[in-house]
N, C-alpha and C positions, 0 to 999 in steps of 0.2 A: 672572453671565450669561456672561462671557467664558470662564470655566473650563468651563462647560457646553458651549459651542460647540466648544472645543478637544477636550474628551472625546468629543463626538459625531463630530467629524472623524476622530479617532484610531480610534474604533470602526468607522466606515464604511470607513476605510482597511484595517483588519484583515479585515473581511468581504470587501472587494474582493480582497485578496491571497489569501485562502483560496479564493475562487471561481475566480480566475485559475489558481491552482496545480492545482486539480481539473480544469480544462479542458485543461491542458497535460500531463496524465499520459499517458505513452506506452502504446501497445498492445504487449504483450509476446507474442512467439511462444515458448511454452515448449519446452525441449528434451525429447526423448523420454526416458522413464524406463527404467531397466534392467529393473525388474520390472513387467509390465503389470497385475498384480493388487494392487500396492501403492497406498495412497491417494495421490491426486494433487491438485494445486491448479490449478484453471482460472482464471487471472488475467484472462481475458476475460469472465468471468461475475461481475457485481457482487455477487450474493448469496454466491458462493463466496469472493470476496475479503473480504467483510464477515465471513463465518464464520471464515476463517483468520486475519484480523487480530485478531479478538477472542480466538481460541484461542491464538495465538502472542504476543499482546500487543505488536504492532508496527503501524506505519502501512502504508498501501498501497504507498508508495514503497519501503520496506524489503522488503516481501514480494515485490514485482515484481522488485526488484533481485536478491534471493536466488534467485528462480525463473530469472532470466536466467543467473545464475552456475552453478547446480548442476542445473537441470532442475525438473520439476514434481513430483518425488517428495517427498511431505510429510515423510518422515523425514530426507531429505537437506537440505531447506529448514530444518527445525527445527534440525538440527545446525549448518548454516551461520549461522543467526541467533544461536544460542547462542555460537558461537565468536567472533563479532564483538565 
């Protein structure tokens, strides 16, 4: 019974940390891209973030960080994430 309570507390702690991390995710103002016709990543749109995180196989923090570093151009973001 004691192990069950400990496991339950650990699981609840992990859920709380994940929830808290999601709440603290900063809003990113993307830089302008060089080519206006190039595909871009809108990090303020949850569906767009979900799409690009799946396509690039990264989490939302890494995606938003790369967009902050190089702008919203998808090709530049892809290159930035690949180089890390």
